[in-house]
C-alpha positions in Angstrom: 12.8 43.3 11.5 10.3 43.2 14.4 8.5 39.9 14.9 6.2 41.1 17.7 5.8 43.6 20.5 5.2 42.1 23.9 3.8 43.8 27.0 5.6 42.4 30.1 3.9 44.6 32.7 1.2 47.3 32.9 -0.1 49.7 35.5 1.9 48.4 38.5 2.4 50.3 41.7 2.7 47.7 44.4 5.5 49.0 46.7 8.2 46.6 47.9 9.0 46.6 51.6 12.7 46.1 50.9 15.1 45.8 48.0 13.9 42.5 46.7 12.8 42.2 43.0 9.5 41.0 41.6 9.4 39.5 38.1 7.1 39.7 35.2 6.0 36.5 33.4 8.6 35.1 31.0 8.0 35.7 27.3 9.6 34.4 24.2 13.0 36.0 23.3 14.9 36.1 20.0 16.5 32.7 20.7 13.0 31.1 20.7 12.5 32.2 17.1 15.1 30.6 14.9 16.3 33.0 12.2 15.9 36.1 14.3 19.1 38.3 14.6 18.9 38.6 18.4 18.0 42.3 18.5 15.5 43.4 21.2 14.2 46.8 22.2 13.0 47.3 25.7 10.7 50.2 26.6 9.9 51.5 30.1 7.1 54.1 30.8 7.3 55.4 34.4 5.3 57.9 36.5 6.9 59.4 39.7 9.0 56.3 39.9 11.5 55.5 42.6 13.0 52.0 42.5 14.8 49.8 40.0 14.0 48.0 36.7 16.1 45.7 34.6 15.6 43.1 31.9 16.7 39.5 32.4 17.2 36.7 29.9 17.9 33.0 29.9 19.2 30.5 27.4 17.4 27.7 29.2 14.3 26.2 27.5 12.9 25.4 31.0 14.4 28.0 33.3 14.6 27.7 37.0 15.2 30.6 39.5 19.0 30.5 39.0 19.0 30.4 35.2 18.3 34.1 34.7 21.0 36.8 34.0 20.7 40.5 34.1 20.9 42.0 30.6 23.7 44.7 30.5 22.7 48.3 30.0 18.9 47.8 30.6 18.8 48.9 34.3 17.2 52.1 35.6 17.4 52.9 39.3 16.2 55.9 41.3 17.0 56.3 45.0 14.9 58.8 47.0 11.8 61.0 46.9 13.8 64.0 45.5 14.7 62.0 42.4 11.2 60.5 41.5 11.3 60.0 37.7 8.6 60.3 35.1 9.6 59.3 31.6 9.6 57.0 28.7 12.9 55.3 28.1 14.1 52.6 25.6 17.1 50.4 25.4 18.4 48.1 22.6 20.1 44.9 23.5 21.3 41.9 21.5 21.2 38.2 22.6 19.8 34.9 21.6 17.8 34.7 24.9 15.1 31.9 24.7 13.1 33.7 27.4 13.0 37.4 28.6 11.4 38.9 31.7 11.5 42.2 33.6 12.8 42.4 37.2 11.5 45.4 39.2 11.4 46.9 42.6 9.0 49.8 43.3 9.6 52.1 46.3 7.2 54.7 45.0 5.3 55.7 41.9 4.0 53.6 39.0 5.3 51.5 36.2 2.9 52.4 33.4 4.3 49.8 31.0 7.3 47.6 30.3 7.3 46.3 26.7 9.8 44.9 24.3 10.1 44.2 20.6 12.0 41.3 19.1 
């Protein structure tokens, strides 16, 4: 049962000069809502995208920079101009993460939206 749909990022095309990640704001995960079964669905909408996107979660109520972990099987990465990618892609993942955020690196193109349901 979906509690809510959250938009983590919209209409972003700021190109990174290197391979470092930028991060969306943190938002409540399934672990924040007691009684939720831990199921999330992440959705990425991309236009001519080259770079990398992944979801991250934490079990910490007050997370610091080192409290975040990459969520398995949520990463998309595209390497060069010949592989620019335009698509809508979704991923399901399970975890009692208190907070969830998106990590992204844009080399070219636009992230139209990153959303998730919990």
